[in-house]
N, C-alpha and C positions, 0 to 999 in steps of 0.2 A: 713470650716475646721472641720473635725470630731474630737471629743474627743477620747482619748484612753480609752478602757474599764477599769474600776477600778479593782485593784488587791484585792483579798480577804483579809480581816483583820483576824489576829490571836487573839484568846482569851488571855487576860492578866493574866489568872489564872496560878499559878506556876505549871510547868510540865504538862500543858494542851495543847494538840496538836490540839484541835478542832478549826474550824473556828469560829470567833465571830459572834454572832447574832446582832440585832439592840439594844440590852440592853446595856445601859451606866450607869455608876455610877452617881446617881443624885447629890451627893455632888461635884463631879468633874465638872458637868455641871454648878452648882451654882458658883463655883470658877473660871470658865472659862478654866479649864483643859480639853484639847481635847483628843479624841481618846481613852477614857477609856472604851473599849468594852469588854464584857464577852459573853461566849457562852450560859449561862443559869443563872437563879436566884440561883440555887444550887451552881454553881461554884463561883458566886459572893460572896455568904454567906461564903463559905469555905475559901475564900481568903481575907475576910474583915479585919482580924486581922493585916495582913501585908499591905494590900492595903491602909488602912486609914492613914498610916504614910506619904503617898504621899501628903495628904492634909496639913500636918504640914510643910513639907519641900519644897513644890512647891513655888518658888519665881519668876520664870521667867515671869509669867503673870503680876505681879505687882498689882493684884487685892487684895482688903482688905476690912474688915469691919471697918468703921471709928469710931464705938462706941462699942468697945469690952467689956466694963464694964457695958453697959446699960442692964437693966433687960427687955429683949424683952418678950412680952406676948405670942407670937406664934413662929412658926418655921422660918418665913421669916426673912432674913437679907439683909441689903443694901450691894451692891457690888460696891465699889469705885475703881479707881477715876472716878468722873464725867467727861464726855467729855467737851471740851471748849464750852463756850456760843456760840450759833449759831447766826449769824448776819442776820439782815433784811435790805435790800437795802434802802437807804435814799429816794429813789423815791416813796416808799410805805408810806403813811401817818401813823405816829406813835401815840399811845395814850399818854396822858400827863405824864405818869409814866415811859415811855420807857427808859429814860436816867438815872434817879436817883432812880427809884423803888418806888416813893411815889405818889400815886394818889392824884390829886388836885381837880378834878371836884366833885361836890356834897358835899363838906366839909364846905359849908357856915353854919354859926350859925343861919341864918334866915330861918325859915320854913324847918327845916331839915327833917321833916316827910312828906313833900308834895310829892304826888305820881303823876308822869307825865302821862298825857293822850295825846297820840300822835295824830297829825293830819294825813290826808291822805298821805302826803309826807313822814312823819316819819314812818308810818306803812309800806309803800312800801319799804323804806330803810331797815326796819327790816326783811321784807320778803326776800329781796335779800341776806343780810348777813347770815340769818339763812339757806337759801338754800345752800349757799356756805359752811357753817359749816357742814351741813349734808353730802355734797360731801366729805369733808376732813375726817370726821369720818368714812365714808364707805370705803375710800381708806386705812386708817390705820387698820380698822377691817379686811379687806381682807388679810392683811399681817400677822395676828396672826397665830402662829403655834409653836409647840414645837421646841426649839432651837434658836428662835429669841430673842434678848435682848430688854429690854424696851427702851434703848437708841436708838436702830435702829428704833423703832416705833416713837420715838421723831423726828428723822431725817426725816422720811416719812411725819409726820404731818407738820413739819416746811417747808419742800420744797413744799408740797401741798398748804400751805397757800400763800407762795410767788408766786406760779404759778397763784394764783387767785387775785394777787395784794392786799393781806390782811396781816395784822400783827397778829401773834398768841397771843391772849390776855393774856394768863398766863405768857408770857416771861417777867421777871423782875417786875411783879405785886407784890408789897410789897416784892421785891427781890426774887421771885420764880425763880429758875435758868433755867427752861426748858420751852418748847413750848406746852406741854400737860401734864396732870396728868395721871399717870399709877398706878392704885391701885390694887394690887394682893392679893387674898385670904383674910387674916384678916385685910388688909388695908381698912379703911372706905372711905377715900378720900385723895386727895393731895399727892399721892405717886409721888416721884421724879424719873424720868427715869434714870436708871444706867446700869451697866454692867451685871446684873443678867439675865440669860436666862429663858425663859418661859418653864415650864415642862408640859408634858402630865398629865392632872389632875388638873392644875391650873384653876382658874377663874380670869379674869382681867377686870377692868373697865377703859375705855378710856374716859376722860373728855376733850372735845374740845371746844374752844371758839375762834372766829375770830373777828377782828376789821377791818371793811371795810366801807369806805366812811363815817366815823364818828359814826358808830353804831356797837354794839357788838351782836353776836349771839352765844348761849351757849347750849350745849347738852351733854349727856353722855349715854353710855350703858355698860352693863356687858356682857362679852362673855366667852364661854367655850373654853379652850385650849386642843385640842385633844379629843379623844373618851373617855378617862378615866373620864374626868369631866362630860361628858354627861351621864355616867353610874353611877355616884355617887349620891345617892338619896338626901343627905344633900345639896350638891352643887346645884342640880337642884331645890330643894325646896326653897332655899334662893334666887336664881336668879329669878325664875319665880314668887315668891311672891313679890319681889321688882318691877318686871315689872307690875304685876297686880295692885299693890298699886298705881302706877302712873296712870294707866289707870282708876282706880276707882275715883281718885281725879279729873282727867280731866273732867269726866262726870258732875261734879258739877259746872264747871266754866261757869258763865254767869253773866250779870249785877245783882247786889243785893246780890250775895253770899258773906257771911262773910269769911274773910281770915282764921279765926280760925276753920272753918268747915272742911277744907281739912284734918287736922290732925286727926279728929274724925274718918273719913272714912278710912284713911290710917292705923291707929293703930288697928281698929277693924278687918280689913282684915289680917294684919300681925299676930295678935294674933290667928286668926282662923287657921293659918298655923303653929302655934307653934314658931313664930318668934317675935323679939322685934324691936322697932323703935329707931334709934339713935336720941338723943335730942340736941346735941351740935350744929349741923349744920342745916341751914334752906335754903329754896328757897328764891329768891330775885328778886327785880325789876331789869330790864336791858333795856337799850336803848343806849343813847350816853355815859352812865356811865355803867361800868362793874357790879358793885354791888350798888344798891340804894333801897330806899323804893319801895314796901312794903317788910317786912320779912314774909316768909311763913313757920311757924313751921309744922313739919310732925307728931307730937305726939298729943294725945287727950287732951282735957281740957286745951289747951294753951290759952294765953291771947292776941293773936294778935289783933290789932286794925285796923278796916277799912273793906271796901267791894269792890268787883269788880265793875269797871265802864268801859264803852266802851273806847277803845284806850289805856288801860293799857297793858303793856307787862311785864311779870314776869316769873320766872321759878318755877316749882315744881320738886323736886329731892329727893324723899325719899331714905334714907339709911336704909337697913333692915339687921338684924343680926340673926344668929342662936342661939346665947347665950344672954349675958347681953348687955344692951344698952349703958353702960358707955364706955368711950374711953380713950386712952393713946396716947400722942404725942411723937414721937422719938426726939432725940436731934437735928435733922436737923430743928426743929421748924415748920415742915410742915406735915410730914407723920403721919396720925392719924390711930390708930389701935384699934380693940376691946380689952377691958380690960382682956378678958379671952382667947384671941387668936383664937376664933372661926370665921368662915367665915362670910363675909358680902357682900352685893351686892347693887347696886344703878342704877337708871335710871333717866334721866332728859330730859325735853322738855322746850323750850321757847314758851310761849303761848301769844296770843293776844285776849283780851276780845273784842268781837264784840257786836253789838246792840242786837243780839238774842242768843248769846252763846259764842263759843270759836273757834279760829283758831289755830291749832297746827303748828307753824311756822317751827319747826324742824322735821316734821313727817318723818317716814321711807318711803322709796321708794320701789317699787315692787321688785327691785333687791338688796336691802340693805342686807349686810351680817348679820348673826346672826338671831334673831327672836326666838319666843317661841318654846319650845320642851316639850313633855309629860314626866311625871315622869317615870324613868326607871322601868321596871318590873323585879322582881327577876327571876333568871334562874330557870327553872323547876327542882325540886329536884327528884333524883332517889334513890330508896331504895337499890341499889346494888345487888339485887337478879335477877337471870335469870329465 
C-alpha cells in the first residue's frame, strides 16, 4: 500500500507565506517540540523574539531538565523523563549486579591487584563476546542521524544484545539506568540516554559492553552526526586525535610493556594536536569481571604498576579534549563533562596480549560505520571582483 505524498509545510514566520525549508529551530528539537520549520535562517532570526516564548509555554511534551539550578559547563542539557528500565529475559544469563546494582565479583580483600591471565578457553570466550559487542556497536552506529534520540539508540542496543543472547553490561551496573552510554559533545563519558535528539553538527560516543557466556566485551567509538560535524575543524581534530591516540597505544602492547608507558605515548600525540588527556578515567582489565586490574591511565608520567603478560585482557580507552583536562559530573552522578564545556572524544578496544604482541578483540570490520576522515579544507576564498 503506497503512502500519500506529503503536503508542503508552511513557514512558522509571522505573515510569511513561503513554504518551509528543512530548517528547524534547534531549541525545539532539544525540547522535543516537533514541526518548528522556517523558510530561511533570516526568517528564523526575524521571528526569534516571539518564537522563543514557545519554549517557555510548551508543556504538552512533558520533557524537562531535571537539574535546572545546576551550573552546566557547556550548552548540552539532559532531557527527561527517562524511559522505563528495559527488561532482559531471565533465560539470558545475568551478571551478579543485575538485580541490586552492586558488583560482587573481584571484591575480595585477598590479592585484589592480581591480574588474570586467561587460558585458551577463556581467550576464546573473550573473542566471541567481543565479536558480538562489535556487531552491536555497528548496528547502533548505523542508526545515528540528526533527529534520533539517544534513548532510541539505547533501545536499538538493548534489543541487539538480547538477539545475541547477551546482557547489556552497563544496565544496572552500580545502578546505571540504561544499556549503553551515549556521550554527546562536551560529555567525556557515561552519558545517560534520554529524550534529547541528535543535531546535525553533534559528535557522539557510543560505549557498548556485552555480557555473554560469563565474559564481558567492551568497546566504544565517537561518531559524527550529519555533515556539519564533519565540516567543523575542531570536532574533526578532537575525534581523529582520540582515534589516533588509541592506535598509537595499541602499537606498544606486547609482553613486557609496562602499563605506565601507554599514557606517555597518548599524551605526546594529543599535545602534538593541541589537545589534552582526561585523567580521571582509565582503561581496565576485563574478563569474567566488567572492571578489574590492571588500571591503564592515559596520561604521561603516571604511576601504574605492572606489565603486559600473555593471556591478559584489558581495555585502552583514551578520552581527549579540545580544552582543559579536568571534569565535572552532573547531579545524575554519571554524566562527566569537560570543565570548560569544550568538546571531547574517546575510542576504546578490548585487547588480548599474545605471546608475540596483541590481538584487538573488538577490531573494526570492513563494513563498520564511521572510520577516520581527513581534516576539512577551508572553502576557497574569492575577492568579490570580476
